[in-house]
C-alpha positions in Angstrom: 80.4 -253.9 126.9 77.5 -254.6 124.5 75.7 -251.5 125.7 78.7 -249.3 124.7 78.6 -250.7 121.1 74.9 -250.0 120.8 75.5 -246.4 121.9 78.2 -246.0 119.2 75.9 -247.4 116.5 73.1 -245.2 117.6 75.4 -242.2 117.5 76.6 -243.1 114.0 73.0 -243.5 112.9 72.0 -240.0 114.1 75.1 -238.5 112.5 74.3 -240.2 109.1 70.7 -239.0 109.5 71.9 -235.5 110.2 74.2 -235.6 107.1 71.3 -236.9 105.0 69.0 -234.1 106.2 71.7 -231.5 105.6 72.1 -232.8 102.1 68.4 -232.7 101.5 68.3 -229.2 102.9 71.1 -228.1 100.5 69.2 -229.6 97.5 66.0 -227.9 98.6 67.9 -224.6 98.9 69.4 -225.1 95.4 66.0 -225.8 94.0 64.5 -222.7 95.6 67.4 -220.6 94.2 66.8 -222.0 90.7 63.1 -221.2 90.9 63.9 -217.6 92.1 66.4 -217.1 89.3 64.0 -218.4 86.7 61.3 -216.0 88.1 63.7 -213.0 87.9 64.6 -213.9 84.3 60.9 -214.1 83.4 60.3 -210.8 85.0 63.2 -209.2 83.1 61.9 -210.6 79.8 58.3 -209.4 80.5 59.7 -206.0 81.4 61.7 -205.8 78.1 58.6 -206.7 76.2 56.5 -204.1 78.0 59.1 -201.5 77.0 59.0 -202.6 73.4 55.2 -202.3 73.4 55.4 -198.8 74.9 58.0 -197.7 72.3 55.9 -199.1 69.4 52.7 -197.4 70.9 54.7 -194.1 71.1 55.7 -194.4 67.4 52.1 -195.0 66.3 50.9 -192.0 68.4 53.6 -189.8 66.8 52.6 -191.0 63.3 49.0 -190.3 64.0 49.9 -186.8 65.4 51.9 -186.1 62.3 49.0 -187.1 60.1 46.6 -184.9 62.1 49.0 -182.0 61.8 49.4 -182.5 58.0 45.6 -182.6 57.6 45.2 -179.5 59.7 47.8 -177.6 57.6 46.1 -178.8 54.4 42.8 -177.6 55.7 44.3 -174.2 56.6 45.9 -173.9 53.2 42.6 -174.7 51.5 40.8 -172.0 53.6 43.6 -169.5 52.7 43.3 -170.4 49.0 39.5 -169.9 49.1 40.0 -166.5 50.7 42.6 -165.6 48.1 40.3 -166.6 45.3 37.5 -164.5 46.8 39.8 -161.5 47.1 41.0 -162.1 43.5 37.4 -162.2 42.3 36.6 -158.9 44.0 39.8 -157.4 42.6 38.8 -158.5 39.1 35.3 -157.1 39.5 36.8 -153.7 40.6 39.2 -153.8 37.6 36.2 -154.5 35.2 34.3 -151.6 36.9 37.4 -149.3 36.4 37.6 -150.4 32.8 33.9 -149.5 32.3 34.5 -146.1 33.9 37.5 -145.5 31.7 35.5 -146.5 28.6 32.8 -144.0 29.7 35.4 -141.3 30.2 36.9 -142.0 26.8 33.4 -141.6 25.3 32.9 -138.3 27.2 36.3 -137.1 26.0 35.3 -137.9 22.4 32.1 -135.9 22.9 34.2 -133.0 24.3 36.5 -133.2 21.3 33.5 -133.1 19.0 32.1 -130.1 20.8 35.5 -128.3 20.7 35.8 -129.0 16.9 32.3 -127.6 16.5 33.2 -124.5 18.5 36.3 -124.0 16.5 34.2 -124.1 13.3 31.9 -121.5 14.8 34.9 -119.4 15.8 36.3 -119.6 12.2 33.0 -118.6 10.9 32.9 -115.6 13.3 36.4 -114.6 12.2 35.3 -114.8 8.6 32.3 -112.6 9.4 34.5 -110.2 11.2 36.8 -109.9 8.2 33.8 -109.2 6.1 32.7 -106.5 8.5 36.2 -105.0 8.4 36.0 -104.9 4.6 32.7 -103.2 4.8 34.1 -100.6 7.2 36.9 -100.0 4.8 34.6 -99.4 2.0 32.5 -97.1 4.1 35.6 -95.1 5.1 36.4 -94.7 1.4 32.9 -93.7 0.8 33.2 -91.2 3.7 36.4 -89.7 2.3 34.9 -89.4 -1.1 31.6 -87.9 0.1 32.1 -85.6 3.0 28.9 -84.0 2.0 27.1 -87.1 2.8 28.8 -87.4 6.2 25.9 -86.2 8.1 23.5 -88.5 6.4 25.7 -91.4 6.8 26.8 -90.7 10.4 23.9 -92.5 11.8 24.8 -95.5 9.7 28.4 -95.3 10.9 27.3 -95.3 14.5 25.1 -98.3 13.9 28.0 -100.1 12.2 30.3 -99.2 15.0 27.8 -100.5 17.5 27.5 -103.7 15.6 31.3 -104.0 15.4 31.6 -103.5 19.2 29.0 -106.1 19.7 30.8 -108.5 17.4 34.0 -107.9 19.3 32.4 -108.6 22.6 30.8 -111.8 21.2 34.2 -112.8 19.8 35.9 -112.2 23.2 33.2 -114.2 25.0 33.7 -117.0 22.5 37.5 -116.9 23.1 37.0 -117.1 26.9 34.6 -120.0 26.5 37.1 -121.7 24.2 39.9 -121.2 26.7 37.7 -122.7 29.5 37.0 -125.7 27.3 40.7 -126.1 26.5 41.5 -126.0 30.3 38.7 -128.5 31.0 40.1 -130.7 28.3 43.6 -130.6 29.8 42.2 -131.4 33.3 40.2 -134.3 31.8 43.4 -135.5 30.0 45.2 -135.5 33.4 42.4 -137.5 35.0 42.5 -140.0 32.2 46.3 -140.3 32.7 45.8 -140.9 36.4 43.2 -143.6 35.7 45.5 -145.2 33.2 48.3 -145.3 35.8 45.9 -146.8 38.4 44.9 -149.4 35.9 48.5 -150.3 35.3 49.2 -150.6 39.0 46.1 -152.8 39.4 47.3 -155.1 36.6 50.7 -155.3 38.2 49.1 -156.1 41.6 47.0 -158.8 40.0 50.1 -160.3 38.4 51.9 -160.4 41.8 48.8 -162.0 43.4 48.8 -164.6 40.6 52.4 -165.4 41.2 51.8 -165.8 45.0 48.8 -167.9 44.3 50.8 -170.2 42.0 53.5 -170.5 44.7 50.8 -171.4 47.2 49.3 -174.0 44.9 52.7 -175.6 44.3 53.3 -175.7 48.1 50.0 -177.3 48.6 50.7 -179.9 45.9 54.0 -180.7 47.6 52.4 -181.1 51.0 49.6 -183.3 49.5 52.3 -185.5 47.8 54.1 -185.9 51.2 50.8 -186.7 52.9 50.0 -189.3 50.3 53.4 -190.9 50.7 53.0 -190.9 54.5 49.6 -192.4 54.2 50.8 -195.1 51.8 53.7 -196.0 54.2 51.3 -196.2 57.1 48.9 -198.5 55.1 51.9 -200.7 54.2 53.0 -201.0 57.8 49.4 -201.7 58.8 49.2 -204.5 56.3 52.6 -205.9 57.5 51.4 -205.9 61.1 48.1 -207.5 60.1 50.0 -210.3 58.5 52.1 -210.8 61.6 49.1 -210.8 63.9 47.5 -213.5 61.7 50.3 -215.9 62.4 48.6 -217.3 65.6 45.4 -217.9 63.7 47.5 -219.8 61.1 49.1 -221.9 63.9 45.7 -222.8 65.5 44.3 -223.7 62.1 47.4 -225.9 61.4 46.9 -227.7 64.8 43.3 -228.3 64.2 44.0 -229.7 60.7 46.8 -231.9 61.9 45.3 -233.3 65.2 41.6 -233.2 64.3 39.3 -234.4 67.1 41.9 -236.9 68.6 43.3 -234.3 71.1 41.4 -231.6 73.1 42.6 -228.3 71.6 41.3 -224.9 72.8 39.6 -223.3 69.8 40.7 -219.8 70.7 44.3 -220.1 72.2 45.2 -223.4 70.6 46.4 -224.9 73.9 46.5 -228.7 74.6 44.4 -229.7 77.6 45.1 -232.9 79.6 42.8 -233.9 82.6 44.8 -234.0 85.9 42.9 -237.2 87.1 44.5 -239.1 84.2 48.0 -237.9 85.0 48.0 -237.6 88.8 46.4 -239.1 91.8 44.2 -236.9 94.0 46.3 -234.2 95.7 49.5 -235.8 94.3 52.2 -234.3 92.0 53.8 -237.5 90.8 53.0 -238.7 87.3 51.2 -242.0 87.1 53.4 -244.5 85.2 50.5 -245.6 82.9 49.8 -241.9 82.1 53.3 -241.3 80.6 52.5 -243.1 77.3 49.4 -241.0 76.5 51.3 -237.8 77.6 54.2 -238.6 75.4 52.0 -239.3 72.4 49.9 -236.2 72.9 53.0 -234.0 73.4 54.8 -235.3 70.3 51.8 -234.9 68.1 51.0 -231.4 69.4 54.5 -230.0 69.5 55.6 -231.8 66.3 53.0 -229.8 64.4 54.7 -226.6 65.6 58.4 -227.4 65.2 58.1 -229.4 61.9 56.5 -226.4 60.1 59.4 -224.0 59.2 57.0 -221.1 58.9 55.7 -221.6 62.4 58.9 -222.6 64.1 60.6 -219.3 63.2 57.9 -217.4 65.2 57.9 -219.8 68.1 59.0 -218.2 71.4 57.9 -220.4 74.3 56.3 -223.8 75.1 54.5 -223.3 78.4 53.4 -226.2 80.8 50.6 -224.8 83.0 49.1 -226.5 86.0 45.5 -225.7 87.0 43.3 -226.8 89.9 39.7 -226.3 91.0 38.7 -223.8 93.8 38.5 -226.4 96.6 41.1 -225.5 99.3 43.2 -222.4 99.8 44.9 -220.5 97.0 48.4 -221.2 98.3 47.8 -224.9 98.6 46.4 -225.1 95.0 49.2 -222.8 93.7 51.8 -225.1 95.2 50.1 -228.2 93.8 49.6 -226.8 90.3 53.3 -225.7 90.2 54.5 -229.1 91.3 52.4 -230.9 88.7 53.5 -228.5 85.9 57.1 -229.1 86.9 56.6 -232.9 87.0 55.2 -232.9 83.5 58.0 -230.7 82.2 60.7 -232.9 83.8 59.3 -236.0 82.1 59.0 -234.3 78.7 62.6 -233.1 78.9 63.7 -236.8 79.1 62.1 -237.6 75.7 64.2 -238.2 72.7 61.8 -236.1 70.7 62.5 -233.1 72.9 66.3 -233.5 72.5 66.0 -234.2 68.8 64.2 -231.0 68.1 66.1 -228.9 70.7 62.8 -228.0 72.5 64.4 -227.6 76.0 65.3 -223.8 75.6 61.7 -223.1 74.7 60.1 -224.9 77.6 58.9 -223.4 80.9 56.5 -224.4 83.6 54.1 -222.5 85.9 51.2 -223.0 88.2 48.0 -221.1 88.0 46.0 -222.6 90.9 42.3 -221.8 90.2 42.8 -218.4 88.6 41.7 -219.8 85.2 38.9 -222.1 86.3 36.5 -223.4 83.6 33.1 -221.9 84.0 29.9 -223.3 82.5 26.8 -221.1 82.6 28.5 -219.1 85.5 29.2 -222.3 87.5 32.7 -223.8 87.9 33.2 -227.1 86.2 35.6 -228.6 88.8 36.5 -231.7 86.7 37.4 -229.6 83.7 39.3 -227.0 85.9 41.7 -229.7 87.2 44.0 -230.0 84.2 47.4 -229.6 82.6 47.7 -227.2 79.6 50.5 -227.3 77.1 50.5 -224.0 75.1 52.7 -222.2 72.7 53.7 -218.5 72.7 54.8 -216.6 69.6 57.5 -214.0 69.5 56.1 -210.5 70.4 52.7 -212.0 70.8 51.5 -209.4 73.4 52.8 -206.6 71.2 51.1 -207.9 68.1 47.8 -208.3 70.0 48.0 -204.7 71.3 48.9 -203.4 67.8 46.0 -205.4 66.3 43.6 -203.8 68.8 44.9 -200.3 67.9 44.7 -201.0 64.1 41.1 -202.3 64.4 40.0 -199.4 66.6 37.6 -197.0 64.9 
């Protein structure tokens, strides 16, 4: 009878134990689900930030390509302008040369006119002499009529006079032919002068058209230069704005150093708060020591208080990260698991603080383990004591993008 009761009690014990284990398994499954969900959310956020970085990089590359294209067009325009100026100089030299030729032709024409006038004077003189000769012949004829008796004596003279008359006629005819040739040459020369004058007019019109095209080209170049200057000014303005954003982290680190001084170990470059693991946890354990909670609370409130109480810093604050770190003793998986548990234990305690609730820090906080990936090295040798630590660090909004942009802007 007593043995039967013992059996029932033992059965009830094992049933309760099974229920307890099932409950613990369910809690463990929920915890794993929460960790997986958090990991997926973090991956999504990182992916979005990477896309934003690529988009911003593409915008900068397009701006640089536009500037290079504008500079190339400006260089081509300057070369074309130099070529146009060279051609215009050659054209002006030709025009000056044509003007010199035209002036020389005018001088020759004036000399021709002087010679023609001189020939006309000679011709008039010849005509006057011819008239005189005719008068003399008339007189001789009268004398011949009056003195037939003297015809024989005077016949020789008449023959001589006739010969002279014929000779004078021939000379007069030759002079007329020469005068006609000179008149013809003068008309031909006048035609050449007219052609040169027309060519000079065409050249002047061509130069005028070239000047108008050159003025249009200069106006286009001025307009492109104005656009280029505006684009360059806009780029400089954006660069200055990005520089001011990338300087926020330096401002935050400086504010932390000024507020905390040497009382708390702050990393000079990243501004993260470092806490030794041997103060917070036992060896190989992930449970906070009760006596360590007071110093952890004080350090956290002083460190985070500097960030959240400054309005200028708080607006740019994106995450407060609790990171666990170990030394390289043991396997990676073991150290990763230990560092994650320690980081989570610190975060769970900090979430219970009134300070965290008062300043609504919970949405900003996250925890992760790094194992020995970020071990502290001194002269190429791992400092195991320093490597075993908890780091509390801050992350600014778009910090990765700002760092990449700053590298691009500082590149030469």
